[in-house]
N, C-alpha and C positions, 0 to 999 in steps of 0.2 A: 437697337435703337429703332423706333418706329419712324418711318418715312411716309410723307403724304405727297402724292402726285396728283395734279389736276389733268384729267383726260378730256380731250375734245374729239378724239377719234370715234366716229359714229359706230363702228363695229364693236369697239370695246364697250361703249356706253350701252348699246343694245344687248350685250351679253348679260347685263345686270338690271337694266331699266328698259323694259319693252316699249316700243313705239315712241322714242324720244323726239322732241322737236329739234330743229337745227341748232337751237341755242342752249340745249341741255349739256351740262358738263358734269363730270364725276370727280369728287375728291376721294382718292383711294388711299387708305392707310394700310401699310404693309410693314412687317418686320420679318426679315429674311424671306422665306418662301410663303409665309402665312399672311393672308388677308385678315386684318383686324377690324375692318369695316369700311363703309363708303357712304357718301352723301351725294345725292343728285340735286342739282340746282340749275337755274337758268342764268344766262348772261345778263338778264334784266333784274336779277336780285331775288328771285323767289326760291326758297329752300323747299324742295319737293319731298324728299324722303331720305331718312338716315337709317342705315343698317349698322348697328353697333354690335360687333361680335366680341369685343374685349375691352369694354369701358373706355372707348375713344370718342364718344359723342362730342364732347367739348372740342377736342382736337379737330374733328371733321368740320364742325361749324366754324371754328376759327380759320381753318384753311380755306373754306368756301368764301367766307366774308373777306379774308385777305385778298383772294383772287378778285373778288368783286370790287374791292377798294382800288386795287391796282388798275382795273379797267374803267374806273370812274363812276361806279355805281354808288349812290349816296345812302340808299335805304335797302335793308334786307327785310323780306316779308316771308311769312309762312302761313299756309292755310291748312296744313296737315295736323289735325288735332293730336295725333299720336306723338308728335314732337313737342307739343306745348310744355309739358312739365320740365323737360330739360332746357328748353329755350327760356322759360321764365327764370330759371336759376342763373342764366347767362345775361339777364337784363333786358330781354325782349318784353314788350308791353302790348296790351290789347290795342288793336287797330280799329278805327272807325269802320263800321261795316263788317267786322269779323276778322279773324286771323290775328296774327301777331306781327309786330314790326320792331325794327331797331335802326337807329342812325349809325351807320357803319363807322364814321369818323369818331363819334362819341364812344362806340364800343371799344375802340382800340386806345382811347386815352387812358393814361394811368389813373388809378383811383386817388382820391385826395391825399396826397402826401405820403402814401404808404410805399410807393416805389414799385407796386405790382399792377399789372393789368387785371381786369376782372376775371 
């Protein structure tokens, strides 16, 4: 089973994301001893970088957005164009001035009557 942990330890974060700001966090996906991928994001809601080693992109984004939702962030944003294709499939939309955005509360609402989240 793949487990995702949110790290706020600066030394752990620096091991995969150089020169992070104080508000950078890492969503780390692991199965047993194997890292399946990670996503760097800020406590303010910006998704910075996702490294997907085993088709866990959606899991990483969901984990990061869930953490942000729990700390009261309403909007997720991303300016990293390499992440755009995957984010579009998850419901992110073009933001005024560039980048992509998603309303986090809307992201986690079940889709119309189907019983599944997006």
